[in-house]
N, C-alpha and C positions, 0 to 999 in steps of 0.2 A: 572432576568433570572437565571435559574439554572446554577451553576458554571460548572457542567459537560457538559451541552449543549454548554456553551461558549467555553470550551476547544475543543470540537468536531468541532464546527464551525470554530474556529481559525485554527485548524490543516488542515481542508479542504481548507480554504482560502490560506494558505501558500503553500499547495501542488498544488493548482490551478495556482499559480504564478511561480512555480519551472521551467517549461519549459523555461521561459525567462532567468533564471539564468544559466541553463545547456547549453544554446545556446552560452553563452560567452566562454565556454570551448570546443567548437566543434572542434578546431584544435588539441586537445590532444586525445590520445587513450582513449576510454571509460573505458578500464580496468585500466589504470593509474588513471583516475578520480575516479573510484570506490575505488581503493586502498587508494587514498588520503582521500576520504570521510570516509572510515573506521577508519583510524588513528585519524583524527581530531574529529570524532564523539566520539570515545572512550576517547580521552583527555578531551573533554567538559563534558562528563557524569561523569568522575572521579572527576573533579573539583566540580560539583554539588553534588556528593556523599559526598565529604569532607565538603562542605558548610552545608549540611543538616544532618551531623553526621550519615550517613547511612552505615558506615564501618562495624558495628556489623552485620547488615543484609547481607551485601556482604560476610562476613566471614561465616555466617551461611549457606548461599546458597552453598558455596563450599563443604560443607559436607552433604547437603540435596540431597541425591541421587534420591529421588522421583521426584524432579523438573528438573533434568538434561536432561532426554529424550525430554521434552517439550522445554527446553531452546535451546538445540542443533537443534531441529527441526525448531524452530523460527530463529535461527542463519543462517542455510542453506537456508531457504526459503526467508528470507529478503535479503541475499546477492545476490541470484539469481534474486530476484525482482528488486533491485536497479541497478544491473548490466545491466539487460535487459532494464530497464527504461531509464538509462543514454544513452545506445547505441541507443535506439529508438529516443530519443530527438535529440541527436547530429547528427544522420544520416538522419534526415528529416522525421521521422515517428511519429510525434506528435499526429496525428489523431488516430493512433493505441493505443497510451497510453490512449487517451480519451475513446476509445471503451472498453479498458480493464477494466476501473473503472466503466463504465456503466454496464458492464456484471458482475462485482464482486458480488453484492448481490444475483444474481441468482445462481452463482457458490457456494456461501456460503451455500445456501439452499441445493444444491446438496451434498456438503460435510457433512452437518448436517445429511442428510438422510443416507449416506453411512458409515460415521465414528461414528456417535452417535445414529444411528437408530431412528432419529426423524421422526415423522409422517408428511407426506406432504399433505397439503390441495389440492383440485382439481385445484384451481387457480395457486398454486405454481407449480404443475406438468405441466400445460399448459405453464406457463412462461418459464420453463426449456426447454420444447420441442420447443417453438418458438425461443428462443435464439440459440439453437443448429441448428435449421432449417436455421437460417440466415447465420451461418458459413458454413454449408454444401451447401447451395444454391450458395454462392459466390464461393465455391471451384468447384462444379460440373458444374456450368454454365460458369465460367470464368477462372477456374484453379488457382485462387488466394486464398491462405489460410492465414488468419491473425495470423501467428504463434507468432509474437511479442506480440500482444494483449492477446492471450491465455496464453502465458508464464507469462506475468505480472499479469494477472488476477488470474490464478491458484496458483501461488506462493504467492500472497498477501492473497488469501482466506485461504490457508493453514497456513500462518503466523497468521492470525486473529484467527483461531481455536486454535493454540498453545498458543496465548496470553491469551485466556480464561482460560487456565489451569495453567498459571504461577501466583503464589501468591507473587509478588514482587512489590516494588515501581518502578515506571516507569523508573527513572534514573538508578537504579540497573539493571533492566531488559535490557534496551537498551545498557548499558555499557558492560554487559557480552556478548550480541550478537555481539557487535563491537570488543571487545578486543580479542575474540576467533579467529578472522581473522587477527589481527594485524601482527603476524609474517609473514604470507603469503604476506600481503600487503607490508611490508618493503622489503622483498626479491624481490618482483616484481618491486618495484620502483627502487631499486638498479640495478636490471637487465636492466630495461628500460633506465636508465641514462647511464649505462655502454655501452649499444648498441646504444646510441644516438637516442632512440625513446621516450625519456621522455619529460619533460616540459622545460628543459634547451635549450635555443635557440629559443623557441616558445613564451614563456611568457616574457613580458618586463614590468618593472616599477610596477605600481599599480596592474597589472594583477596577480602578485604573491599572492596578498591578496585573490584572488578567491579560492586558494587551501585550506587555513584554513576555509574559508567560507563554503566549501562543508560539513564540519562536522556540522556546526551550522544550516544551512538551512535544513538539513535532520534529525538531532537528535532532534531539537526543536519540529517540528510537530509530530515526532514519540512519544515523551514523552507526548505531548498534547493529541494525539490520545489514547495512553495507559491509561492516567488518565481519559479521557472523556468517553471512551467506558464502563468503569465500572459502571457509574452512569447515563448514558443517556438512556431513554426509547427507545425500539426498533422502535416505530413509528417515533420518531424524528431522531434517528441515521440513519434510512433507507432513509429518505428524505435528510439528510445532505450529504450522500454519493455521491449525484449527483451534488454537488456544484463544486468540483474541476474538474471532467471530463468535465463539461459544460464550465468552464474557459479554459481548455486545448483545447477543440474543437474550441473555438473562436480564441485562440492564433494560433493554427495550420492553420486555414483558413487565418488568417491575415498575417502569415509568408509565404504564397504562396503555401501551400499544396493543392492538389486537392482531393475533395471527389469523388473518382472513383465510378463507378456503382456497382462493387462487394462490396466495403466498405459501400456504401450507403444502399445496401440491408441488410447487416449485422446490420448496425445501426438501420434501420427501424424495423427489427424483434426484436432487442434488446429493443428499446424504447417501443414497444407494450408489450413485456414481462415485462418490468419495470412497466408499467401501471397496468398490472394484478397482479404483485407482490405487489405493494402498495395497490391495492384494497383488496387483500387477507390479507395484514397486518392490514389494518383498520378494516376489518370484524372480524379478530381474536381478536383484542383488544376490539372491541365493544362487542363481545360475552363474553369475560372474564370480562368486566365491568358489564354486565348484570347479569352474574352468581354471581359476588361478591355482587351486590345489593340484589339479591334474597336470598343469604345466610344471609345477615344482616337483611333482612326483616323477615325471619323465626325465627331468634333469638329474 
């Protein structure tokens, strides 16, 4: 198996299991959990940077002004993404997190068209319209809007776009994204503990180990994803993207969440859109392969 495909699959598998981990911290404020995640993620990445002798690259990045707009864009979008994701999991909205990552490839196509002026195939256009129709139908028929799913989806899609522009080792990239938010995280944790809304008095014994684990369980799949996306074919990465939301969907249903009618409508429209997206993806790759064969034959 291609090592990049392995990285991509492993990152999706870990992400698929993450709802089970975050549920262990449901008694703590989602913002407190996010702040803890940021600090420990930065610490882990810095250890890996030292181990792999990547300090020269890190120092070079500090003076590479061309990379910083993309780095800061990635930092803001991933902080929003993880904050919303943790909130959704711990507050009983796991199904919305599943919906978010089912919708993600469709939104990435939309971002590509608007931000990078990429040409959309007719199947891609239909898939975008169907996904949007599912959200609008749920809103107009039942008055329910999956705002958590859309926030997670759009922030992750924007993050993915930024990562395509960042020319850094995965450990360096994730470290910068995390360490940029560390001062705010420390201040929030101090404030939370001072006002007695922190983890003290809630966590006991082994449960304190969950806090440093927040950095590991998020930084590791992030680095795997960053490393894998650079060398995984689009047809493969497109299919791999549905591994983790499928696991989250099962976890959500098993933990007692109900697939309500408006959410079901949105899911069904999204699944049809995904089928069209994958069909268009395979058609595009097949056409590119045939064109390559024709060029070789002419030579």
